[in-house]
C-alpha atoms as one frame of an Amber mdcrd trajectory, in Angstrom:
protein
 -28.087 -35.169  44.445 -31.361 -35.429  46.329 -32.805 -35.976  49.762 -36.346
 -36.730  50.954 -37.345 -35.251  54.310 -40.550 -35.730  56.287 -42.194 -32.770
  58.018 -44.933 -33.302  60.596 -47.513 -30.964  62.052 -47.057 -28.131  59.545
 -49.902 -27.173  57.221 -49.327 -27.928  53.555 -50.165 -24.315  52.667 -47.366
 -23.114  54.971 -44.865 -25.499  53.408 -45.771 -24.119  49.970 -45.386 -20.551
  51.254 -41.893 -21.295  52.627 -40.687 -22.344  49.171 -42.116 -19.140  47.722
 -40.321 -17.125  50.440 -37.084 -18.811  49.328 -37.748 -17.582  45.771 -39.007
 -20.923  44.519 -41.280 -20.761  41.484 -44.260 -23.109  41.783 -44.673 -25.049
  38.531 -47.614 -27.259  39.526 -50.565 -26.943  41.875 -51.496 -30.579  42.531
 -49.391 -33.176  44.314 -46.587 -33.530  43.602 -46.239 -29.738  43.903 -43.026
 -28.728  42.141 -40.774 -25.722  42.708 -37.786 -24.422  40.785 -35.221 -22.271
  42.541 -31.764 -20.926  41.876 -29.661 -24.108  41.549 -32.282 -26.325  43.216
 -35.656 -27.981  42.656 -38.107 -29.441  45.149 -41.290 -31.464  45.145 -43.904
 -31.824  47.845 -44.547 -35.501  47.195 -47.397 -36.468  49.502 -49.409 -35.532
  52.558 -51.075 -38.016  54.887 -52.478 -38.186  58.402 -50.618 -40.237  60.997
 -52.479 -41.315  64.148 -50.561 -40.573  67.357 -53.306 -41.900  69.630 -56.854
 -43.110  69.063 -58.080 -39.493  69.004 -55.028 -37.437  67.968 -53.428 -37.415
  64.531 -50.872 -35.211  62.808 -50.141 -34.570  59.160 -46.989 -35.884  57.540
 -45.578 -34.308  54.378 -42.725 -35.750  52.303 -40.566 -33.260  50.429 -37.849
 -34.082  47.930 -34.978 -31.600  47.595 -32.625 -31.743  44.591 -29.495 -29.891
  43.515 -26.496 -30.659  41.338 -23.933 -30.038  44.093 -24.002 -31.149  47.724
 -23.318 -27.577  48.898 -26.406 -26.312  47.070 -28.518 -29.173  48.423 -27.383
 -28.552  51.997 -27.996 -24.819  51.618 -31.626 -25.127  50.478 -32.362 -27.736
  53.155 -30.804 -25.544  55.861 -32.774 -22.491  54.738 -36.007 -24.483  54.475
 -35.550 -26.089  57.897 -35.068 -22.605  59.344 -38.511 -21.686  57.995 -40.102
 -24.807  59.534 -38.553 -24.441  62.977 -41.121 -24.402  65.768 -40.196 -23.337
  69.282 -42.301 -24.674  72.111 -42.914 -22.875  75.337
């Protein structure tokens, strides 16, 4: 089972760090950056800039999450999303 999710406005280096905080082992350094975890794997597939206005742009990063069982897939996605949560104020 797999799912591809887009993250915007978060530095690529932070996204890598979040996988490491979830005990993912980085197995490559160039895109796609691959991680192996306990019962899951993930790949940071690509990063690109998306223009929001003529002067403002934001980065977009696609990440593929994979696991053999849906419960494992949902668990890693939930834990990763927790790491990427941003609260405005």
